[in-house]
C-alpha positions, 0 to 999 in steps of 0.5 A: 446185247449178245446172242438171242437167248430163249426166255423161260416162262413162268406163271405171271401173266406170260411174262418171261424170265431172262435167264435160268437163274431165279429172279425175285418172285412176282409177289415182290415186283409184280403186285406190290408196286401197283397196289401201293399206287392204287391205294393212293389213287383210291384215297384221293378219288373216294376222298378218304381224308384220314388215309390221305392225311396219313399217306400223303402228309408232307415234310413240314407236317411231320412226314407221311407213309410215303416219306417214311416208306421211301426211307424204309424200303431203301434199307433192304436195297443197301443190305442187298447191295452190300451182300452182293459185292463179295458174291460177284467174285469170279463173274465177268469183269468182277472188279468193275461189277463190285464197284458198280454195285457198291456205288449203288448201295452207297447211293441208296444210303445217300438217298435215305439219309437225305430223305430223313435229313440224316436223322433230324426227323428221328431226333429233332435236333436244330439245324446248325447255323452254318448249315442253315445259311446254305440250306434253302429249307433249313434242314440238315441235308445236302440236296437243298444246298445246290442243284448239283447235289440234287438235280444231277444225281436225280436225273442220272437215276431217273434216266437209268430207271426209265431207259434201263428199267422200263424201255430195255426190258420191254424191248428184250421182251418184244424182241425175244432177246435175253441177257447173256449170263456170261457177260457184264451187262447181265449184272449191270442192266436191270431185269424185268423185275423193275418194270412195274415200279418204273412204269408207275414212276413214269405214270406219275411223271406224266401226270405231273405234266398233263394234270399238274393239279391232280399231281400236286394233290397226290403229292406226286414228288413223294410218289415218284421218290417212293417208286425210285426207291422201290426200283432201286431196291428191286434192282439190287435185290435182283442182283443179290437173288441171282448171285445165289443161283448156279453159275453158268 
């Protein structure tokens, strides 16, 4: 992981930054993810039917805030990824890094496109018959065609989120180790800014295993997808933000 690097401090509950480069501000990554989750939990706990209907509505009922939010929150992720690629020139293993970031930006495009059935939500076209034969939900998308196009990409992203976005930042925080800005892992591994979104995703996953009835009521699959999108946006946004800083 590189040499031990002192972690600079800032006023967000004693959490440490991982480098001299400025990362995303706490207002973006520390407060927004739990606030969104608290709104969903409060709507269910206090039985606010109007809010539950608007926030948790499922695909077949027109899509709710979570589903549209998942699509919208991926837009800055794609923009940040695209803007970061040319800025990574001159970094360690620059060509590999640029391909890595570009692939994540394309992954966000695929995620958003699949989530909204590539515009079918917006324009309401009928699913072509040739697509309907292979799509088990009769939508214009690929992830309902086969598990390989759904479960495999999802599993990779979720593993990256849990290990790279939650476990490793916590380990670096506890051990006092930072990421060496001169190395490739500084750009590949997520920084601390994704930990809260990753933690909320983990809590939603645990709720699905422990309390499946409550998880189903909260439309936990959409909650998890929203926080995957939030994590990816914070990850690519962090790379973009740090490329603006002075080079070591």
